[in-house]
N, C-alpha and C positions, 0 to 999 in steps of 0.2 A: 079413183075416188073423185068426189066432187067437193070443191072448196067454194064457199061463199066469201067474196072479198068486196070491200067497199070502204067508203069514208064519208064523213060529214065535216065541212069546214065552214065556220060562220064568221063573217067579217062585218066590221062596221066602218063605213067610209064617209068622211065629211063632205065629199064631193064625188061626182062621177069619176071612176078610176079604171083606166085600161088595165087588163090583165092578160098575161100569157101563161098557160097552164100545161104542164107535162104530167098529166094524171091518167092518161088512157093506157090500158094494157097494151103491151108491145104487139106489133103486128105478127110476130112469130108465134104468138099464142092465139091468133084469131080463130083457127079451126077448133080450139078447145072451148070456146065460149058457148055455154049452154044458154045463158042469159047475158046479153051484151052489157057492157059497162057504159050505158048512155049517161052523159053528164046532165044532171038536173040542176037548174038554178031557181032560186026563190028570192025575190020575184023573178019571173021568166024574162030573159033577155036574149037577143040574137047571139048565136055562137057560130063561129066559123072554125074550120080545122085545116091544118096543113102538116106536111112532113118537114122536119128540120134537117140540118146538114148530116145528121147521123141516122136518119130514117125513122126517128121517133114521131109518134102522133102528138101534135100539140093543138091546143084550142086557144082562140082569141075571143075576148068579150070585153064589154065595158060594164063594170059593176056600178049600179046606181048609188046615189047618196043614201045613207042610212044602213039598215041591216040587210045583209046579203049572204045567202047560204049556197054552197056548192055541195053536191052529193052524188054518189053513184052506188049501185048495188048489183054485183055481177055473180054469176055462177060459172065455175071453170072446171072442166074435166082435167084430171091430172093422173099421171101414170102411177103415182105413189112411190116412185123410185127416188132414192137419195141421190145427191150430187155424185157425178162420176168421179172415180178415183183411178187414175191411170199412171202408176209410178214409172212406166216405161216411156212416157211422152218426152221426147227430146227437146232441147233448146235448139232453135234455128239460128244459124249465123245471120248477122244483120244483112249481109249482101244477098242472102237467099230468101229473105222475108218478102211476102207479097206487098205491093205498094200500099194497099188499103190498111196495112198494119203499122206502117212507118210513123204515122202521126201519133200513135200511142207509145212511141219511144221518147217523145219530146216532153220537156217540162211544160206545165200548165198552171193555171191560176192557183190551185190548191196543192200542187205536187211539184215542189221545187227540186228537181233532180240536181241542179247545180250546187245546192247546199248539202244534199244527202249522198252524193256520188262517192266521196271518200269513205264515208261511214259504211256504205253498202259494200264496197270492195274490200274494206278491212275485215268486215264481219263474214261475208259470204263468198268472196272472190277466190278463196282457196279450197272451197268445199265442192260438193257435187254440183252438176249442172241440171238443166231440164226440170222435171217435176220436183225432184228432191230439193232443188235450189228454191223454187217458189214456195214449197212447203216449209223450208227452213225460215224463209222470210215471214210466213204466216205465224209460225211458232214463236218467233221473236216478237212480232208485233202484238200477238195475243198476250204475251207475258209483260211486255213493256208498258202497255197502256192499261190504266185502271178505268173500267167502265162505270158510268154513272150519268143519269139524265141531268143531274145538277151541274155536270161539267159541260153540257152542250153549249156551243158557241158557233154561230153560223160563219164566222170569219176565220176560224182556226184552220191553219194550213198543216200539211204533213210535217214540215219543219217544226212548227210550233207544237204539234202533237208529240213529236219525238222529244222535244225539250221539256214539255210540261208533264208528259206521262199520264195524261188523263184524256177522256173523250167519250164519244158515242160511236155508233157503228160507222158513220161516214169518216170519222177520224182514223179508225182502224184501216178502212179501205184506202184512204188517201195515202197513209204511210206505206202500206203494202204496195200500192201502185208506184209510188215514187222510188222505193227501193228496187222493185223489179225493173222499172225503166232504167235506173242507174246501172243495172246489171245486163242491159241490152235485151231485156225480155219485154215485149209489148204488153201493156196492161191498160185496161179501160174500166171506168167506173160504171156500176149498175145500181139502179134503184128499183124497188118493187115491194110486193107483199111477201112476207115470210112469217107464217104462224109458228106456234110452238109444238105442233103435232109431232109425236114421236120422241119428245123430250120429257124428262121427269116433271111432274107437277110439284108445287103450284106454279102456274104460268103468270108472267108479268103482264103489265099493261101493253096493249098492242100499239104498234107504230109502223110507219113505213121503214123499210130496211135498206141498208147500203152494203154492197159487197163489190168484188171486182172479178174480172175475167183476164186470164193470161193466155197469150198465144204460144202454144207448144206443138211441135210436130206439124200438123196441117189444119189445126182448128183451135177455137177458143174453149177454155175450160174455166169452170166456176171455182173461185177460192173465196173463203170467208174468214178473215183473221179475227173477227169479233167472236164468232162461235167456234171456229177452228175445228169443226167436225162436219161430215156430210149431213145435210139436212134435207127434209122432205117437204115438198109443196111450195117451192119458190114460184112466184108469178111475176115475171119481169114487166116493168113499166117502161124504162128507158135506159139507154147507154150513152156515154159520152167520155170526154177526156177526164173530167172530174165532176163534182157536184154543181159547179157553175153552169155546165152545159145542160144539166137535167134538173134544174130547180123545179120543185113541184109547182110553185107559183111565183111568177115575177110580176110585181105590182108597180104601177107607174103613177104613184100619188100616195098621200098619207092614208093609213088604214090601221085598224086594230083587229088582230085575230082573236075573237072572243071564245071560240069553241073549236075543238079539234078532236075527232074520233076516227079510229081506223078499226076495221074488223077483218079477220082472216080465220074462218071457222070451217072445219071439215064437217060436212053434212051427210056424206055417204062414203063409207070406207071401201066400197067395191072398187077394185083396181081397174082403171081404164088402160087398155093396151096403148103403148106409145106409138 
């Protein structure tokens, strides 16, 4: 199938303001782009791009004083398949993990493993390992946190989400990540587009989504404690240790976000072979 994805973000800056943006579709989906997600700025300004430490495509620019808009509109081929479910995927002993996965065992800005380790082992240490353990974590987080956009707070950590019991998708992901890492399972944060295709209507207001990936067996698998069910049509933007690594926009000066819109619409249901 084909999915139209994009966004429009309108800022007002009192002075020229440098920005770093992690808004480009992940390079792993490059071959799926029917219409590329070129970043459009209004007014037009020079934009440079680079790969960060995690391989994500990032953009740099200086927003002028006054009104400034960022937008993109892409068309993506998608297999139409839901997230993989592999109950047989085993947990890998720490000493056998690839070096590239080890950083995702450590605590990070929003995922305080040192505060959640005892809780993780008390709740999940005596149960199954591997896929079943990660799914048990997701089941717990899904029930523990009450979703609501009114609960959104960009500074909330996994520890705070556990204590407060409220949040948005990034809080579900952070708590799931922190618990998995505490159980010696590498976990990394993901951000991207995720529409409501394949779920019952009515559909809610669209936004960017946050989920996580856990390393089991010999690869990374998608887990989504917010929705806690396999979903269709994820379009990855970036991966990192937590949301701090993949902030959609980092601004270096005062500014106001005046308008924010995201779309993820299936425009062709013909299945594209993976």
